[in-house]
N, C-alpha and C positions, 0 to 999 in steps of 0.2 A: 911787189908793193903791198902793202897790207891796207883792205878795207877798215878794220879795226885793229888796233894795236894791242890791245890788252883782252885778254881772254880768262873768263873765271870757269871752272866747271867744278860740276858735284862729282861728288865721289861713287856712294853706292848707287847701282842700277844705270849708271852712267858712263864713268871712267871704267869702275871695273866691270870685268864679266862675271858670269855665275857663280863662278869659283873664288871669287874675291880677288882676281888677280888683276894686272896690268898688262893687257895684251901687246905684242912687239911692235905692232901694227900703231897703235896708241902713242907707244914711246916715239917711235920714228916721226909719226907727224908733228907730236907736241915739240920734239927738237927741231924740225924743220921750220916750225913757226916761229920759234925763238931764234934760231940762225937767220931769220929775214928781219930779227929786229923786234918779234913780237914780245909780250909779257906776259908771261904764264901764271895763274896761282888757283889754288883749290879753295871751294868753300862747302862745307860739311856739318853735318850734326854731330859727327864724331869729335871726341878730346884729343888733347894732344897724344896722348900714349897708343889711343886707336890710329892716331893718322900718322904718325912718325915713320914709318917706313915706307909711305907712298910719298912722303915727301922727299923722303931720300932717294927713293928709287927714281923719282924724276927729277932731282936737284932741284927743287922749287928754290927760289931765293928772294922772292917778292912776297910780303906778309899773308897769311894762310887765315882763312875765316875758319872758327870753330865753334862747335856747339852752338850750329844754326845762328852765329851773329853775335852770341855772349863774350867769346874771347878772339883775341888777334895774336898770333903767333909769330915771330919775325924771324925767320932762320938766320938772318945777316948778324943780329945780336943776341940771338936762343933767347929771346924776351917773350914771356907769355903775360900779356895785358889782359886782362878781364876788361868787358866794357860795361859789366853790369852783372848784379846778385838778384836773387829771389830776395823778396822782404822778408824781414823777420817774422812779422806778423803773418806772413801768407807758410812760412815754413813751420812755423808753430801749430797754426791749423791744421795744415795737412798731416804733419807728425801725430797729432791728438786723434784726427780721424781715420788715419790710415787703417786701424785695426778692425773698424767699422764698416769700412767699405768692402765690396764686393771683393770676395777673394778670387775671384774670376782676374783682378787686376795685379800684376806685378810690377812694382816700380822699382827704377833705378836712379838714384841720386849722382848727379855729377857734379864735383869740385874741379877745379883748374887742371889737377892731374889723377884723379882717381872718380872709380864709379863702384857706387856701392849699392848692395841689394840685399834683400831680406828673404827671398824664395825666387826660385827660378820654375816658372810653370812650363808646360808644352810649348805654347809661342813663342816665349823668351828662347826656350832649348834650340828651337826650329830657326830663329834667326843667329843664334850665335854658331849657329855650324859653320865648319872652314874658318873658324876665327880662333885666335889664339886667347886664352883665357886671361881677361884683362880687368875683371870685377872681382872686387872683395863681397863675401857675403858674412852679414853680420847679424847679429839676435835682433837688434832695434836698431831705429834710424835716432833714437834720443840721442846716441852719443855723438852724433854730427850737429847737434843745434849749435855749436859753438864755432861752424865752419861756415863757410860763404859757398852756399848753392848755387852755381851757374844755372843748371836746370835739373828738372826730372822729368823723365822719360817713364811713360805708363804704357805697358803691353796688354793687350786686352781683345775679347771680342767685341762687338758692337753694341751689346748689351752692357757691358761692363764699361766701356767708354762712356755711354750715355749717362750710366748712374754719376761716373767720376764728372763730367761736364756739367751735370744739373747739380750737383754738389759746391763744385767750385763756382759756378755763378751764383749761388746763395751766399758765399763768403763776402761778396763785394769789395775784395781787395783786389786792385788791378795786376792783370799776368796777360801772358800772350799765348795762347793755345793753336799749336797746329799740326797737324798730320804730317809725318816724315817717311811713313811706308805703310803697307796695308793694315797692320795691327799695332803700328806704334805713333803716339800722341805726346807731343811735348810740352811742358809747363814752363815758359820762360818769361824773363823779366819783361816789364811795358816797355814797347817800345823796338825790343830786340828783334832783327832779321838778319837774314842772309843780305838783302839789299840795302839795309842801314848800313851794314859792316862794307859792303862794297864800296858805296858812296865815300867812306872813310878811308879804304885804302886806296880809292881814284884820287882822292884830294892828296893823300900822301905823295902820290906820283905824278901830281899836276897834271893831271887827267880830267876831263869830263866824262861821267858815267855814259855818256852818249858814245863816248869812242870806246865803251866795253861791249865785249860779246859775251854772254853766259849761256849755258847750256845744263839742262837738268832733267829729273824725271817725276819729282812730286811736290806736293802741294808747298811744303818749306821752299821750294826754289820760286816760287810765283812772285816775291818779294824782288828776288833780281830781275826776273824779267819785267816787272815794272820799270827798273831802275835803267837798263842798259839801252844802248842803241840798235841791238840784235840780240834776238833770244831764240833758242832751238831747243825743243823737245826729242828726247830719243823716242821711237816708236812702242818704245815698251811702257810708256809714261802713263800716270795718272790721267782721264779724259779732262779733267779741267787744266791740265798742263798742256795738253794737246792743242785744245781751244785757244789757250792763251798764247803758245808760240808764235814767233815770226815764221818760223821754219821747222819742219819735222824731218828727222834725219833717221837713218836704221837704229836698231836697237843696239844695247850696251853690247851683245853679244855678235853683232854684225859690224862693231867697231863704228859706231854713230858719231862719236867725237871726231875720228878721220875725217869722215866725210864731210862734218861740218867746217873742219879747218881748209881743207883741200876746194870746198864747192861755194864756201862762202864768206872765209876770212882773208882768202889772198885776191887782190881786184884783178879781173880779167883787162886785157888792153881795151876793151872797149868803155869799162868804168874808169881806168886811170886817166882816159881823155877829156872825161866829164870834167 
C-alpha cells in the first residue's frame, strides 16, 4: 500500500548520477513503485529535447513538467503545452541590454523545442560536459524576437549574476528569477514554478497535491516542496533545500530516489493500520 500515490522527481542532481545517467537501481525502484499502483513523473528545468531520452528510458506516461513549469509535455498525446511565455516587453529589454551586461554572463534562450546562445564560456562548457549538444549558437538574439521565449538561463559567477539581478530589478517588468544549480539562474514568466505546474498535473489526475511526494536538490525545487504532502532532498542538495525538506535521503550518487521510495512511499504495516 502506498503512503503517497503520486511521485514527482527532479532530474539533474536527483534522478541522474554525476555521469548524467539513470542508475539501474533507480529504474528498478521506480518500476516497483508503479507496479504497486504509483503514478510517477518528472519535473525539470530542461526543455523537451533535453528530457526526451529520460522520458523514454523510464517510460513516463504522465504529463512531464519542463522548463521549471513553463511547459508541460503529455507523452500520451505527444502534445507540448506552453503554460506561459516571457513578456515581449521583457524580451525586448533583455535583447537591447545583453551586449552591455557583463561579458561574464552566458545567456541561453529557451523556446518550446530549441535552445539558443551566442556564447559558451568556461562555466557553461563545464555544465555541458557529458551532454549531447542540443543548442544552437547564433550571432545575435535579435533574430528570435518574433518567437515565444519560455525562459532564459543565465550562467555566470556570483558577480555577474548580481549585476544581472540588479539590472532586471530596475526594469520593473514582472518575472520570476530562480537559481537552478550552482551557476545557473533562470528568468521565467511571473507565477511560473514547478510547484504551480505540479498542482496543475495533480488536478488533471484528480488528486490533491497533498497526495503527492516530490524529491529534488536545488532552489527551483522549493515550490514543489511547498505544494506536496511529502518532500525529500538528496544529501547533495543546496542548504536551503535540505532545511526545507521533510526528509533527507542519500545523494544522487547513492541512489537517494530509491531510498525515498523504499523507506517513505510504501506504507509499513503500522502505518497501514492507522
